[in-house]
N, C-alpha and C positions, 0 to 999 in steps of 0.2 A: 504494500500500500505504501502510496506518495505521501510525503510529508504535510501534514496541517497546513503548514505556509502556505504550499501549492492549492490549497484549496480554495474553492469560492465560500459563499456568503452561506451555503444549504449544509455544509458540513457542520453547523450547528442547530442543524432540526434535526427532529425527531422520525419523520416521516420516512419511511424506507425510500420510497419514492425521490424524495427528493433530495438523501442521499446517495442517489444513483447519481444524482447528477453533481454531486457535491466536485467532482473532479472537471467535467467538462472546462474548456479553454474560454466559454463564455461566463461571462461577469452576473451569474444568476442572482438575485433575489428573490428571498420567501414574501409570500404575501402580507404586508404590512403598513402601516401608517409613513414609517423614514424610507420606502420604497417609493410610494406614492408621493410623495413629500421630494426625493430626490428626481422624479420625472419634471414636476412644477420645475425647482427649482435650476436643472438642465436645458428646460425647454425642449425637450426630448419624447416623441412617443413612445407611448408601454408597448413592448413585445409581451403577451402575456400565454405561455405554453401550459398546458392542462393536461393529465394522464392519471395513470396508476402504477404499481410497479409491477403488476404481472401483464402487463398489454403487450401484447407481440409489436404491433405497429409503435408502438412509445418507444420500443427499442431498436426499430428497424430508422426512426429519424433521428435517433440518438447518435446511430453509429454513423449514419453517412453526413448529418450537418452540425451536432450540437458537438460531435467529438472535434469537428471541422476546425483547421487555424484560419481557414478563410470565411467560413460563414462565423465564427467567433469574431475576427476582424471589423466585419461591419455592424451584426449586433452591439458589440462593444464599443463602435464608435458613433454608431447614432441614435441607438435607443436604449429606453429602460429593461433590460430582460427581466420578467418575472415566472417563474416557477409555482406552480398549484399543482399538490395532490386531491383530486378530484373528490377522492373518498375522506381525504381530511377534511377538505371545507365545498361541501356537496351545497353550503349555498352561493358559494360565487360561483362555480360549477352551473350551476342550474341558471344564473345572471346568464352567461357570455355563452351555454348550450344554448339558450332561447335564441338568443341574438345571430349564430350561427345557423340555425333553420329557418329562422326568418329570412337571414342571407342568400345564403345556399338554397334551401329547398332540403337539408340532411343534417345530421349532425355524427357523432362519432369520437372518437381519442385516439392519437392525442387530438386536442381541441386547439386551435392557433388563431390567436386574436390580436390584430394591433389596435390601439384606441388610443384617446388623449391623453395626457396627463391626469384629465380628471375621472379616467376610468370609461370614459364613452366609448365604443365601437365602433370600428368605419372600414374592419378589414374581417373577414372570416374564411376558417378553411381549416380542414382536419390534418390529416398527414398529409406532407409536403416533401417531394425529393429536392436534394440540393439545386440539380441543376433540371431545366427542363426536359420531360421525356414521355413519350406515350400518350402527346396531348396534354400532358399536367402542366402548368407552369412552374418551375423552378422556383425553391426560396430565395436563392441570391438576386432573379430579375425582379422578384416580386420585394425584396427589402429596397434593392435600389432603388424603384421606382416610388415606393411609397418614402423614402426619404426624399426624393426629387419634388414629390408634390407634398409634402410637410413643409418642404424652405420656399416655394415656390405658389404653390395653388391652397394652402390652408384652410384658408373658407370653406374650400368643397369638400375637404374630407369633414371638418366641422357639422357642415349640413348631411351631409352622408349620416353621421353618428346620432342628430339630431333628429333624422327620421328616424332610423332604428330606434330611439327610444321613446319615440311617440307612439309607436307601432304598439313596442314591450307595453307602455302605460294603458294602452286601449286596451290590450286585451286582459289587463288586469283589475278593469273596471266590471266592478258587481252592482253596480246600481243600478240594474236591472233583473237583477237574478230573482226578486219578488213577482216579476211577472211572466215565471215560467211555471206553467201547470203540471206538478207531482204527480203521473197518476198509471196506471197500467202501461199506458202505450208507450210507453218511455222501454221497459224489460219488450218488450215485442218486438219495438224499431231496432233496440241493442241488440237483439236474437237475430233477426233477419240481416242485419248489417253482416254479423257473424258468417250465419249461411253465405251470405255472397260470398265471404274473401275465404271461406274456407277452400281445403287441399281436400277432395274425396278420398284423393290414393292415399297418400301418405301422411294425410292428417296437419295440422296448423293451419296459420293464416295469412300465409306469405308463399310467396315462388319462393327468392333465394336473395340476401341471408336468410334462415329461418331461425326466428327467435322462441322458443319455449312458450313466452306470454302465460305462465300461468292463472293468473287473474281473470284472463279470459276464460280457462277451465272452470275456476271456481263459479263464474257467472252461471255458464250450462248448467254444474251441477244443481245450480240454485235452481235454473228454468225448469230443470227437470222435476227436481220436488214440488215446485210451487205449479205448473201445469202437468206433469207429466207426459210431457211431449218425448217421444221416445230417440226423436231426432237429438237432441241435445246430449244426452246420456251416449249415443252413439259417437258421437263428433269426439265428445271428450276421451272414449276408449280408443277408439283408430287413434288419437294423436298420441296419449301417453305410449301406447302399446307400438306403436310405430318411433317415439324417438328411443324408448326401451331397445330396439332393436338397431337403431341405426349406430355410426361410429360415435355418436354425440353420447353417447352410454361408453363409460369406462367398461367395458367388458369384463377387464381380467382385475382393475384395482377397486371399482364400483365410480359410484359420484358419476355428473352429469357437467360437461364444457357449456360452456356460456352460450353456443350459438352454432348453426351449421352453416356451412357458406355454400349449400346444395339443398334443391329441394328435398331430398328424401333421407334428412339426418344423416348423408354417410362421412363427409369431413367438417370435423368440425374445427372452431378456432379452438384451439386446445386449452386454453387457459380453461380452471374450476373456480367459480367464484362462491361463498360462502351464502350468502341470500340465494342467488337460484337453487341450491341444492336444499335449503330451508324449503323456500316456495313449492317447489318439485314433491319432496318427500311429503308437502299437506295434502300437495293435490292426489298424489297416489293413494296418503291415509284416505281421505274423502271419498275416493271413489272404489275404495274399498268399503267404507262403511255402507254404499249404496249397493254394491252387488255381491259384496260378500265373496268374491274371487280373490284366492290369495297371491295369485301375481302381483296383484297392487300391494299389498301388505308387505309380500319380499321384497319387492325394488325398495321401499322406502326402508324396510332395515337394511338393505344392501347401503344406501345411501347413507344410514346412521355409522354404520360400519366404517364408511370410508372417512367420516367427520371425526368421528372418535379416534381412526387410526391416524391420522393425515393433519388435520386441521385443529385437535387442539392440544392446549399447553401443558403443560405440568401443573400449573393451578387452574386449571379446569374452562379455563375463555377458551373461545374460537376462533382461531385464526381467519384470516380476510380473505385468502386466493391462494392459488397456488398458479406458476404462471405456465404458458403456450410453449416459451421455448426454455432449452437445456443446450447447453453447450452452442450458442449461439444459432441452435436450429431449433426450428417451429415442429411440433410434436414428436421430436428424436427421440424423448422418455419410453413416448407410447405407443410405439409402433412397431412390426417383427417382420424378418425374412421367415420364408416358409424352412428353409432350411434350419435357422435359430429353433425355431420350434420343434421340430424333430428331433434335434441333436437333445432338446432339454426334458421332451415326454418320450422317447422311443418312436420306432415306426407306425406300430398299429395305433397307441394312443394320440399320439403328434396328427398321421392321418389324418383322426375322426376329429381331432378339434379345428382341425384348416380345414375340413368339409364343410363342415357345422358353421364358422367363424368366420367364411370365403376370404381365408388365407391361403394365395395362391404365391406361383413362382412369380408372375409377371408384377403382381400388386396390386392395389387399389386405393394410393395412395404416392404419388411419387417414386415409383418403385417398392415401394414398402406397404404393409398391412397395416390398415386398422381394421382390429377385429370388428365384426359385425354379422347383425343378424337377417339382415336385407330379405336376403333370398331362403332365410329357413325360416319351418314353422316349428318353434324348438316348445318341447311340451318338458312337462313337469319331469320326466325318465330321464331325459339326455340331460339335463341343466342338472341333475341330482351325479348321473356318472360323471359329466364331467368335470366336476366340483375337484379333485382332485388335479385333474390337468390344472385349472384354470390357479389355484395355489400354487403348484409349483413353478407357472407362468412369472406368478406378482412376487415369488419371493427369488427369482433370478431379476425381476426386474428392479428389484428394489437395490439388486447391487449395482445398476447404473448411474450417471450422474444425474440427481435428481434435480427438479428446474426448482427455480427460486420461490420461495415462500415468503407472502408477505404475511408479517407476524403482526400487523396491527391487531388490534382486537375491540373493536367497533361498536358501540352500546345499541346503536338498534339493529346491526345484524346482527349480535349475538342475541338481541331479543326475539326474532325470527326464528333462529335452528331452534333456543329454548323451546318457543311454542309450538315450533315441528317436534321435537322431542316431547312434549306434552302429548301430543295429537297422538304420537306414536304410543 
């Protein structure tokens, strides 16, 4: 580790994400009054970067840009650069994510904002490459253009920022909420909206990327309970079973990844978040309460097994997340070669496991294999018979270099997981 004297101001922070950036050549500051005051004193725009420690594209942007001396030179010369951990400061993230969605039509992390010294945003983006490529303008070009506008056409930037703030303020105007009639039609309209967005083949409510969105499943379970409409329960069951069969579920070590990059839940964005697993455990448990199908209870038990094994501190608190990357490669900790599986399990057991879990010589993810059951209709007998094989693979996997673990213990996310365990 380099000496503390070579670090920027983030070295004094507690957040794992901020500490990851403590040795960048960028003169990062944490979000505080002193940083905002420095921007006003130096008459410079603020470059705000928001992310979290287990975010794959945050790592990519750090490697490409924030560890790069050329980028650092531009940022240190023309901007006040501030880093925020969105899990530590969800209040700040919420404001600027809304601005990003308003200005670009989408959001995500890393969140990139450029704003006035008063904190008013006039530029927003997510991940940006260092230089322009594949139709995406590069960070260097954007920074130089903003510096030029700041020096020569600043009034235009302030005008943009005022428009953004006015629009956000209008969205927060609740003066007419009392005019809304709350009646049963709201439930039926919401159900109809979910039906229109529903993927009948693989479940879920989008094409790709596809997020679990358990709150939609909660609504459908309650709608089924309220109306007796079988379609609502069928949508929940198909979605939960499809997610379980997909690669978004870790069939070796258990637990769900954050989202799938495709429509059939095969290729996940490999990071695992505490809150996703808490909310999904509740969805599986509530579905078990209605159906009495032990598949749902067993999947919830497996989620809890993962959390207790890999996301629980010695003191009993729950950690926030596990990274998508290990050794700088996304998913490396979780994927398999067929020859490796055969060597661990032996020919007979290995071939059965590979056949069941779609593990082939060719691979289903960049030449490697994400275990999944999309092509298999696994029954309880096979699941139990392959339990020893799964455990052998898990023990072997634990010898690999593990992904980074964000060991923050967040009150809200711990509350969700405690609630999930209470349901269990």
